[in-house]
mmCIF file of the N, C-alpha and C atoms, coordinates in Angstrom:
data_MODEL
# 
_entry.id   MODEL 
# 
loop_
_atom_site.group_PDB 
_atom_site.id 
_atom_site.type_symbol 
_atom_site.label_atom_id 
_atom_site.label_alt_id 
_atom_site.label_comp_id 
_atom_site.label_asym_id 
_atom_site.label_entity_id 
_atom_site.label_seq_id 
_atom_site.pdbx_PDB_ins_code 
_atom_site.Cartn_x 
_atom_site.Cartn_y 
_atom_site.Cartn_z 
_atom_site.occupancy 
_atom_site.B_iso_or_equiv 
_atom_site.pdbx_formal_charge 
_atom_site.auth_seq_id 
_atom_site.auth_comp_id 
_atom_site.auth_asym_id 
_atom_site.auth_atom_id 
_atom_site.pdbx_PDB_model_num 
ATOM 1   N N  . MET A 1 1  ? -8.263  -8.948  5.277   1.00 0.00 ? 1  MET A N  1 
ATOM 2   C CA . MET A 1 1  ? -7.717  -7.854  5.694   1.00 0.00 ? 1  MET A CA 1 
ATOM 3   C C  . MET A 1 1  ? -8.853  -6.816  6.581   1.00 0.00 ? 1  MET A C  1 
ATOM 4   N N  . SER A 1 2  ? -8.029  -6.230  7.073   1.00 0.00 ? 2  SER A N  1 
ATOM 5   C CA . SER A 1 2  ? -8.439  -5.822  8.449   1.00 0.00 ? 2  SER A CA 1 
ATOM 6   C C  . SER A 1 2  ? -8.616  -3.977  7.828   1.00 0.00 ? 2  SER A C  1 
ATOM 7   N N  . ILE A 1 3  ? -10.051 -3.603  7.566   1.00 0.00 ? 3  ILE A N  1 
ATOM 8   C CA . ILE A 1 3  ? -10.219 -2.016  7.255   1.00 0.00 ? 3  ILE A CA 1 
ATOM 9   C C  . ILE A 1 3  ? -9.588  -1.128  7.714   1.00 0.00 ? 3  ILE A C  1 
ATOM 10  N N  . THR A 1 4  ? -10.009 -1.280  9.299   1.00 0.00 ? 4  THR A N  1 
ATOM 11  C CA . THR A 1 4  ? -9.748  -0.594  10.163  1.00 0.00 ? 4  THR A CA 1 
ATOM 12  C C  . THR A 1 4  ? -8.109  0.094   10.232  1.00 0.00 ? 4  THR A C  1 
ATOM 13  N N  . SER A 1 5  ? -7.588  -1.276  9.826   1.00 0.00 ? 5  SER A N  1 
ATOM 14  C CA . SER A 1 5  ? -6.245  -0.557  9.931   1.00 0.00 ? 5  SER A CA 1 
ATOM 15  C C  . SER A 1 5  ? -5.277  -0.180  8.917   1.00 0.00 ? 5  SER A C  1 
ATOM 16  N N  . ALA A 1 6  ? -5.861  -0.461  7.699   1.00 0.00 ? 6  ALA A N  1 
ATOM 17  C CA . ALA A 1 6  ? -5.764  0.167   6.557   1.00 0.00 ? 6  ALA A CA 1 
ATOM 18  C C  . ALA A 1 6  ? -6.182  1.883   6.665   1.00 0.00 ? 6  ALA A C  1 
ATOM 19  N N  . GLN A 1 7  ? -7.311  1.784   6.915   1.00 0.00 ? 7  GLN A N  1 
ATOM 20  C CA . GLN A 1 7  ? -8.009  3.334   7.492   1.00 0.00 ? 7  GLN A CA 1 
ATOM 21  C C  . GLN A 1 7  ? -6.881  4.429   8.419   1.00 0.00 ? 7  GLN A C  1 
ATOM 22  N N  . SER A 1 8  ? -6.814  3.593   9.282   1.00 0.00 ? 8  SER A N  1 
ATOM 23  C CA . SER A 1 8  ? -5.879  4.210   10.233  1.00 0.00 ? 8  SER A CA 1 
ATOM 24  C C  . SER A 1 8  ? -4.236  4.707   9.847   1.00 0.00 ? 8  SER A C  1 
ATOM 25  N N  . TYR A 1 9  ? -4.006  3.532   8.651   1.00 0.00 ? 9  TYR A N  1 
ATOM 26  C CA . TYR A 1 9  ? -2.428  3.941   7.718   1.00 0.00 ? 9  TYR A CA 1 
ATOM 27  C C  . TYR A 1 9  ? -2.964  5.123   7.069   1.00 0.00 ? 9  TYR A C  1 
ATOM 28  N N  . GLU A 1 10 ? -3.913  5.242   6.425   1.00 0.00 ? 10 GLU A N  1 
ATOM 29  C CA . GLU A 1 10 ? -4.065  6.221   5.327   1.00 0.00 ? 10 GLU A CA 1 
ATOM 30  C C  . GLU A 1 10 ? -4.102  7.681   6.280   1.00 0.00 ? 10 GLU A C  1 
ATOM 31  N N  . MET A 1 11 ? -4.844  7.600   7.415   1.00 0.00 ? 11 MET A N  1 
ATOM 32  C CA . MET A 1 11 ? -4.663  8.929   8.215   1.00 0.00 ? 11 MET A CA 1 
ATOM 33  C C  . MET A 1 11 ? -3.552  9.522   9.018   1.00 0.00 ? 11 MET A C  1 
ATOM 34  N N  . ARG A 1 12 ? -2.874  8.379   9.249   1.00 0.00 ? 12 ARG A N  1 
ATOM 35  C CA . ARG A 1 12 ? -1.435  8.524   9.484   1.00 0.00 ? 12 ARG A CA 1 
ATOM 36  C C  . ARG A 1 12 ? -0.701  9.073   8.696   1.00 0.00 ? 12 ARG A C  1 
ATOM 37  N N  . ILE A 1 13 ? -0.686  8.765   7.415   1.00 0.00 ? 13 ILE A N  1 
ATOM 38  C CA . ILE A 1 13 ? -0.215  9.140   6.393   1.00 0.00 ? 13 ILE A CA 1 
ATOM 39  C C  . ILE A 1 13 ? -0.598  10.789  6.107   1.00 0.00 ? 13 ILE A C  1 
ATOM 40  N N  . ALA A 1 14 ? -2.193  10.907  6.053   1.00 0.00 ? 14 ALA A N  1 
ATOM 41  C CA . ALA A 1 14 ? -2.586  12.275  5.854   1.00 0.00 ? 14 ALA A CA 1 
ATOM 42  C C  . ALA A 1 14 ? -1.985  13.240  7.093   1.00 0.00 ? 14 ALA A C  1 
ATOM 43  N N  . ARG A 1 15 ? -1.853  12.626  8.256   1.00 0.00 ? 15 ARG A N  1 
ATOM 44  C CA . ARG A 1 15 ? -1.184  13.731  8.820   1.00 0.00 ? 15 ARG A CA 1 
ATOM 45  C C  . ARG A 1 15 ? 0.277   13.946  8.975   1.00 0.00 ? 15 ARG A C  1 
ATOM 46  N N  . THR A 1 16 ? 1.058   13.253  8.218   1.00 0.00 ? 16 THR A N  1 
ATOM 47  C CA . THR A 1 16 ? 2.355   13.416  8.571   1.00 0.00 ? 16 THR A CA 1 
ATOM 48  C C  . THR A 1 16 ? 2.788   13.459  6.777   1.00 0.00 ? 16 THR A C  1 
ATOM 49  N N  . ALA A 1 17 ? 1.986   14.017  5.971   1.00 0.00 ? 17 ALA A N  1 
ATOM 50  C CA . ALA A 1 17 ? 1.905   14.001  4.477   1.00 0.00 ? 17 ALA A CA 1 
ATOM 51  C C  . ALA A 1 17 ? 2.982   14.439  4.249   1.00 0.00 ? 17 ALA A C  1 
ATOM 52  N N  . ASP A 1 18 ? 3.760   15.761  5.036   1.00 0.00 ? 18 ASP A N  1 
ATOM 53  C CA . ASP A 1 18 ? 4.634   16.793  4.618   1.00 0.00 ? 18 ASP A CA 1 
ATOM 54  C C  . ASP A 1 18 ? 5.846   16.072  4.834   1.00 0.00 ? 18 ASP A C  1 
ATOM 55  N N  . LYS A 1 19 ? 5.981   15.120  5.769   1.00 0.00 ? 19 LYS A N  1 
ATOM 56  C CA . LYS A 1 19 ? 7.338   14.656  6.160   1.00 0.00 ? 19 LYS A CA 1 
ATOM 57  C C  . LYS A 1 19 ? 7.447   12.985  5.539   1.00 0.00 ? 19 LYS A C  1 
ATOM 58  N N  . ILE A 1 20 ? 6.493   12.567  4.739   1.00 0.00 ? 20 ILE A N  1 
ATOM 59  C CA . ILE A 1 20 ? 6.826   11.548  3.659   1.00 0.00 ? 20 ILE A CA 1 
ATOM 60  C C  . ILE A 1 20 ? 6.923   11.666  2.398   1.00 0.00 ? 20 ILE A C  1 
ATOM 61  N N  . GLY A 1 21 ? 8.663   11.333  2.362   1.00 0.00 ? 21 GLY A N  1 
ATOM 62  C CA . GLY A 1 21 ? 8.874   11.605  0.610   1.00 0.00 ? 21 GLY A CA 1 
ATOM 63  C C  . GLY A 1 21 ? 8.231   10.243  -0.219  1.00 0.00 ? 21 GLY A C  1 
ATOM 64  N N  . ASP A 1 22 ? 8.489   10.656  -1.568  1.00 0.00 ? 22 ASP A N  1 
ATOM 65  C CA . ASP A 1 22 ? 8.356   9.928   -2.506  1.00 0.00 ? 22 ASP A CA 1 
ATOM 66  C C  . ASP A 1 22 ? 9.142   8.165   -2.557  1.00 0.00 ? 22 ASP A C  1 
ATOM 67  N N  . PRO A 1 23 ? 8.360   7.233   -3.126  1.00 0.00 ? 23 PRO A N  1 
ATOM 68  C CA . PRO A 1 23 ? 9.223   5.954   -2.763  1.00 0.00 ? 23 PRO A CA 1 
ATOM 69  C C  . PRO A 1 23 ? 10.279  6.355   -3.702  1.00 0.00 ? 23 PRO A C  1 
ATOM 70  N N  . PRO A 1 24 ? 11.239  5.467   -3.725  1.00 0.00 ? 24 PRO A N  1 
ATOM 71  C CA . PRO A 1 24 ? 12.660  5.339   -4.661  1.00 0.00 ? 24 PRO A CA 1 
ATOM 72  C C  . PRO A 1 24 ? 11.533  5.383   -6.215  1.00 0.00 ? 24 PRO A C  1 
ATOM 73  N N  . GLU A 1 25 ? 12.536  5.717   -6.870  1.00 0.00 ? 25 GLU A N  1 
ATOM 74  C CA . GLU A 1 25 ? 12.177  5.433   -8.283  1.00 0.00 ? 25 GLU A CA 1 
ATOM 75  C C  . GLU A 1 25 ? 11.955  3.858   -8.466  1.00 0.00 ? 25 GLU A C  1 
ATOM 76  N N  . PRO A 1 26 ? 12.689  3.053   -8.237  1.00 0.00 ? 26 PRO A N  1 
ATOM 77  C CA . PRO A 1 26 ? 12.461  1.587   -8.724  1.00 0.00 ? 26 PRO A CA 1 
ATOM 78  C C  . PRO A 1 26 ? 11.060  1.286   -8.372  1.00 0.00 ? 26 PRO A C  1 
ATOM 79  N N  . TYR A 1 27 ? 10.681  1.557   -7.194  1.00 0.00 ? 27 TYR A N  1 
ATOM 80  C CA . TYR A 1 27 ? 9.266   1.124   -6.627  1.00 0.00 ? 27 TYR A CA 1 
ATOM 81  C C  . TYR A 1 27 ? 8.336   1.698   -7.801  1.00 0.00 ? 27 TYR A C  1 
ATOM 82  N N  . TRP A 1 28 ? 8.520   3.315   -8.036  1.00 0.00 ? 28 TRP A N  1 
ATOM 83  C CA . TRP A 1 28 ? 7.374   3.830   -8.905  1.00 0.00 ? 28 TRP A CA 1 
ATOM 84  C C  . TRP A 1 28 ? 7.321   2.749   -10.260 1.00 0.00 ? 28 TRP A C  1 
ATOM 85  N N  . GLN A 1 29 ? 8.828   2.842   -10.732 1.00 0.00 ? 29 GLN A N  1 
ATOM 86  C CA . GLN A 1 29 ? 9.167   1.751   -12.136 1.00 0.00 ? 29 GLN A CA 1 
ATOM 87  C C  . GLN A 1 29 ? 8.420   0.757   -11.827 1.00 0.00 ? 29 GLN A C  1 
ATOM 88  N N  . THR A 1 30 ? 7.980   -0.209  -11.061 1.00 0.00 ? 30 THR A N  1 
ATOM 89  C CA . THR A 1 30 ? 8.072   -1.381  -10.653 1.00 0.00 ? 30 THR A CA 1 
ATOM 90  C C  . THR A 1 30 ? 6.231   -1.263  -10.641 1.00 0.00 ? 30 THR A C  1 
ATOM 91  N N  . VAL A 1 31 ? 5.341   -0.511  -10.248 1.00 0.00 ? 31 VAL A N  1 
ATOM 92  C CA . VAL A 1 31 ? 4.181   -0.225  -9.940  1.00 0.00 ? 31 VAL A CA 1 
ATOM 93  C C  . VAL A 1 31 ? 3.389   0.110   -11.515 1.00 0.00 ? 31 VAL A C  1 
ATOM 94  N N  . GLU A 1 32 ? 4.513   0.911   -12.371 1.00 0.00 ? 32 GLU A N  1 
ATOM 95  C CA . GLU A 1 32 ? 3.960   1.313   -13.774 1.00 0.00 ? 32 GLU A CA 1 
ATOM 96  C C  . GLU A 1 32 ? 4.179   0.395   -14.369 1.00 0.00 ? 32 GLU A C  1 
ATOM 97  N N  . ARG A 1 33 ? 4.795   -0.470  -14.362 1.00 0.00 ? 33 ARG A N  1 
ATOM 98  C CA . ARG A 1 33 ? 5.447   -1.520  -15.139 1.00 0.00 ? 33 ARG A CA 1 
ATOM 99  C C  . ARG A 1 33 ? 4.165   -2.461  -14.948 1.00 0.00 ? 33 ARG A C  1 
ATOM 100 N N  . LEU A 1 34 ? 3.745   -3.000  -13.465 1.00 0.00 ? 34 LEU A N  1 
ATOM 101 C CA . LEU A 1 34 ? 2.177   -3.923  -13.386 1.00 0.00 ? 34 LEU A CA 1 
ATOM 102 C C  . LEU A 1 34 ? 1.428   -3.433  -13.780 1.00 0.00 ? 34 LEU A C  1 
ATOM 103 N N  . LEU A 1 35 ? 1.174   -1.798  -13.806 1.00 0.00 ? 35 LEU A N  1 
ATOM 104 C CA . LEU A 1 35 ? -0.368  -1.300  -14.105 1.00 0.00 ? 35 LEU A CA 1 
ATOM 105 C C  . LEU A 1 35 ? -0.298  -1.407  -15.661 1.00 0.00 ? 35 LEU A C  1 
ATOM 106 N N  . ALA A 1 36 ? 0.864   -1.398  -16.304 1.00 0.00 ? 36 ALA A N  1 
ATOM 107 C CA . ALA A 1 36 ? 1.005   -1.315  -17.790 1.00 0.00 ? 36 ALA A CA 1 
ATOM 108 C C  . ALA A 1 36 ? 0.610   -3.019  -18.314 1.00 0.00 ? 36 ALA A C  1 
ATOM 109 N N  . ASP A 1 37 ? 1.212   -3.730  -17.748 1.00 0.00 ? 37 ASP A N  1 
ATOM 110 C CA . ASP A 1 37 ? 1.435   -5.465  -17.876 1.00 0.00 ? 37 ASP A CA 1 
ATOM 111 C C  . ASP A 1 37 ? -0.122  -6.037  -17.699 1.00 0.00 ? 37 ASP A C  1 
ATOM 112 N N  . ARG A 1 38 ? -0.556  -5.790  -16.121 1.00 0.00 ? 38 ARG A N  1 
ATOM 113 C CA . ARG A 1 38 ? -1.233  -6.406  -15.551 1.00 0.00 ? 38 ARG A CA 1 
ATOM 114 C C  . ARG A 1 38 ? -2.566  -5.707  -15.369 1.00 0.00 ? 38 ARG A C  1 
ATOM 115 N N  . GLY A 1 39 ? -2.894  -4.026  -14.896 1.00 0.00 ? 39 GLY A N  1 
ATOM 116 C CA . GLY A 1 39 ? -3.895  -3.889  -15.110 1.00 0.00 ? 39 GLY A CA 1 
ATOM 117 C C  . GLY A 1 39 ? -4.104  -3.074  -13.432 1.00 0.00 ? 39 GLY A C  1 
ATOM 118 N N  . GLY A 1 40 ? -4.802  -2.616  -13.214 1.00 0.00 ? 40 GLY A N  1 
ATOM 119 C CA . GLY A 1 40 ? -5.237  -1.994  -11.793 1.00 0.00 ? 40 GLY A CA 1 
ATOM 120 C C  . GLY A 1 40 ? -6.039  -2.882  -11.009 1.00 0.00 ? 40 GLY A C  1 
ATOM 121 N N  . ASP A 1 41 ? -6.389  -3.795  -11.669 1.00 0.00 ? 41 ASP A N  1 
ATOM 122 C CA . ASP A 1 41 ? -6.946  -4.909  -10.616 1.00 0.00 ? 41 ASP A CA 1 
ATOM 123 C C  . ASP A 1 41 ? -6.015  -5.962  -10.152 1.00 0.00 ? 41 ASP A C  1 
ATOM 124 N N  . TYR A 1 42 ? -5.042  -5.895  -10.739 1.00 0.00 ? 42 TYR A N  1 
ATOM 125 C CA . TYR A 1 42 ? -3.873  -6.701  -10.209 1.00 0.00 ? 42 TYR A CA 1 
ATOM 126 C C  . TYR A 1 42 ? -3.456  -6.235  -8.972  1.00 0.00 ? 42 TYR A C  1 
ATOM 127 N N  . VAL A 1 43 ? -2.958  -4.385  -9.332  1.00 0.00 ? 43 VAL A N  1 
ATOM 128 C CA . VAL A 1 43 ? -2.240  -3.744  -8.183  1.00 0.00 ? 43 VAL A CA 1 
ATOM 129 C C  . VAL A 1 43 ? -2.679  -3.601  -7.198  1.00 0.00 ? 43 VAL A C  1 
ATOM 130 N N  . ALA A 1 44 ? -4.660  -3.829  -7.388  1.00 0.00 ? 44 ALA A N  1 
ATOM 131 C CA . ALA A 1 44 ? -5.367  -3.467  -6.218  1.00 0.00 ? 44 ALA A CA 1 
ATOM 132 C C  . ALA A 1 44 ? -5.170  -4.775  -5.181  1.00 0.00 ? 44 ALA A C  1 
ATOM 133 N N  . ARG A 1 45 ? -5.261  -5.875  -6.278  1.00 0.00 ? 45 ARG A N  1 
ATOM 134 C CA . ARG A 1 45 ? -4.996  -7.022  -5.276  1.00 0.00 ? 45 ARG A CA 1 
ATOM 135 C C  . ARG A 1 45 ? -3.447  -7.499  -4.301  1.00 0.00 ? 45 ARG A C  1 
ATOM 136 N N  . LEU A 1 46 ? -2.776  -6.742  -5.637  1.00 0.00 ? 46 LEU A N  1 
ATOM 137 C CA . LEU A 1 46 ? -1.454  -6.817  -4.596  1.00 0.00 ? 46 LEU A CA 1 
ATOM 138 C C  . LEU A 1 46 ? -1.244  -6.281  -3.037  1.00 0.00 ? 46 LEU A C  1 
ATOM 139 N N  . LEU A 1 47 ? -1.858  -4.783  -3.199  1.00 0.00 ? 47 LEU A N  1 
ATOM 140 C CA . LEU A 1 47 ? -2.158  -4.301  -2.120  1.00 0.00 ? 47 LEU A CA 1 
ATOM 141 C C  . LEU A 1 47 ? -2.989  -4.304  -1.098  1.00 0.00 ? 47 LEU A C  1 
ATOM 142 N N  . ALA A 1 48 ? -3.749  -4.998  -1.349  1.00 0.00 ? 48 ALA A N  1 
ATOM 143 C CA . ALA A 1 48 ? -4.950  -5.842  -0.305  1.00 0.00 ? 48 ALA A CA 1 
ATOM 144 C C  . ALA A 1 48 ? -4.163  -6.956  0.367   1.00 0.00 ? 48 ALA A C  1 
ATOM 145 N N  . TYR A 1 49 ? -3.244  -7.725  -0.454  1.00 0.00 ? 49 TYR A N  1 
ATOM 146 C CA . TYR A 1 49 ? -2.379  -8.520  0.251   1.00 0.00 ? 49 TYR A CA 1 
ATOM 147 C C  . TYR A 1 49 ? -1.567  -7.999  1.136   1.00 0.00 ? 49 TYR A C  1 
ATOM 148 N N  . ALA A 1 50 ? -1.020  -7.034  0.673   1.00 0.00 ? 50 ALA A N  1 
ATOM 149 C CA . ALA A 1 50 ? -0.020  -6.303  1.371   1.00 0.00 ? 50 ALA A CA 1 
ATOM 150 C C  . ALA A 1 50 ? -0.322  -5.658  2.753   1.00 0.00 ? 50 ALA A C  1 
ATOM 151 N N  . LEU A 1 51 ? -1.711  -5.218  2.969   1.00 0.00 ? 51 LEU A N  1 
ATOM 152 C CA . LEU A 1 51 ? -2.111  -4.841  3.820   1.00 0.00 ? 51 LEU A CA 1 
ATOM 153 C C  . LEU A 1 51 ? -2.766  -6.276  4.696   1.00 0.00 ? 51 LEU A C  1 
ATOM 154 N N  . ARG A 1 52 ? -3.150  -7.063  4.427   1.00 0.00 ? 52 ARG A N  1 
ATOM 155 C CA . ARG A 1 52 ? -3.340  -8.114  5.161   1.00 0.00 ? 52 ARG A CA 1 
ATOM 156 C C  . ARG A 1 52 ? -2.083  -8.476  6.019   1.00 0.00 ? 52 ARG A C  1 
ATOM 157 N N  . ASP A 1 53 ? -1.208  -8.736  5.195   1.00 0.00 ? 53 ASP A N  1 
ATOM 158 C CA . ASP A 1 53 ? 0.036   -9.378  5.989   1.00 0.00 ? 53 ASP A CA 1 
ATOM 159 C C  . ASP A 1 53 ? 0.674   -8.168  6.828   1.00 0.00 ? 53 ASP A C  1 
ATOM 160 N N  . LEU A 1 54 ? 0.414   -6.820  6.637   1.00 0.00 ? 54 LEU A N  1 
ATOM 161 C CA . LEU A 1 54 ? 0.753   -5.917  7.949   1.00 0.00 ? 54 LEU A CA 1 
ATOM 162 C C  . LEU A 1 54 ? -0.122  -6.162  8.604   1.00 0.00 ? 54 LEU A C  1 
ATOM 163 N N  . ASP A 1 55 ? -1.004  -6.611  8.629   1.00 0.00 ? 55 ASP A N  1 
ATOM 164 C CA . ASP A 1 55 ? -2.211  -6.344  9.946   1.00 0.00 ? 55 ASP A CA 1 
ATOM 165 C C  . ASP A 1 55 ? -1.735  -7.657  10.422  1.00 0.00 ? 55 ASP A C  1 
ATOM 166 N N  . LYS A 1 56 ? -1.340  -8.649  10.032  1.00 0.00 ? 56 LYS A N  1 
ATOM 167 C CA . LYS A 1 56 ? -0.712  -9.969  10.570  1.00 0.00 ? 56 LYS A CA 1 
ATOM 168 C C  . LYS A 1 56 ? 0.467   -9.737  10.969  1.00 0.00 ? 56 LYS A C  1 
ATOM 169 N N  . ALA A 1 57 ? 1.098   -9.162  10.735  1.00 0.00 ? 57 ALA A N  1 
ATOM 170 C CA . ALA A 1 57 ? 2.634   -8.391  11.333  1.00 0.00 ? 57 ALA A CA 1 
ATOM 171 C C  . ALA A 1 57 ? 2.720   -7.930  12.666  1.00 0.00 ? 57 ALA A C  1 
ATOM 172 N N  . GLN A 1 58 ? 1.286   -6.895  12.707  1.00 0.00 ? 58 GLN A N  1 
ATOM 173 C CA . GLN A 1 58 ? 0.833   -6.451  13.677  1.00 0.00 ? 58 GLN A CA 1 
ATOM 174 C C  . GLN A 1 58 ? 0.057   -6.992  14.705  1.00 0.00 ? 58 GLN A C  1 
ATOM 175 N N  . GLY A 1 59 ? -0.508  -7.947  14.331  1.00 0.00 ? 59 GLY A N  1 
ATOM 176 C CA . GLY A 1 59 ? -0.808  -9.397  15.376  1.00 0.00 ? 59 GLY A CA 1 
ATOM 177 C C  . GLY A 1 59 ? -2.582  -8.589  15.523  1.00 0.00 ? 59 GLY A C  1 
ATOM 178 N N  . LYS A 1 60 ? -3.010  -7.994  14.292  1.00 0.00 ? 60 LYS A N  1 
ATOM 179 C CA . LYS A 1 60 ? -4.573  -7.656  14.290  1.00 0.00 ? 60 LYS A CA 1 
ATOM 180 C C  . LYS A 1 60 ? -5.506  -8.584  13.318  1.00 0.00 ? 60 LYS A C  1 
ATOM 181 N N  . ALA A 1 61 ? -5.200  -9.463  12.972  1.00 0.00 ? 61 ALA A N  1 
ATOM 182 C CA . ALA A 1 61 ? -5.685  -10.403 11.831  1.00 0.00 ? 61 ALA A CA 1 
ATOM 183 C C  . ALA A 1 61 ? -5.945  -11.620 12.077  1.00 0.00 ? 61 ALA A C  1 
# 
């Protein structure tokens, strides 16, 4: 996983935070269920894989 792309994504969100809406409710429900069932480490691992795949899709990995 490229840390720089994760950081650039975070900075982009920070710059446009007022333009980014909350995710639709089903996404929140999924995250809440995963946190309850599997814990924070599991959700963090899923996020790491998602960021890795994002890097691959952007040709940075």
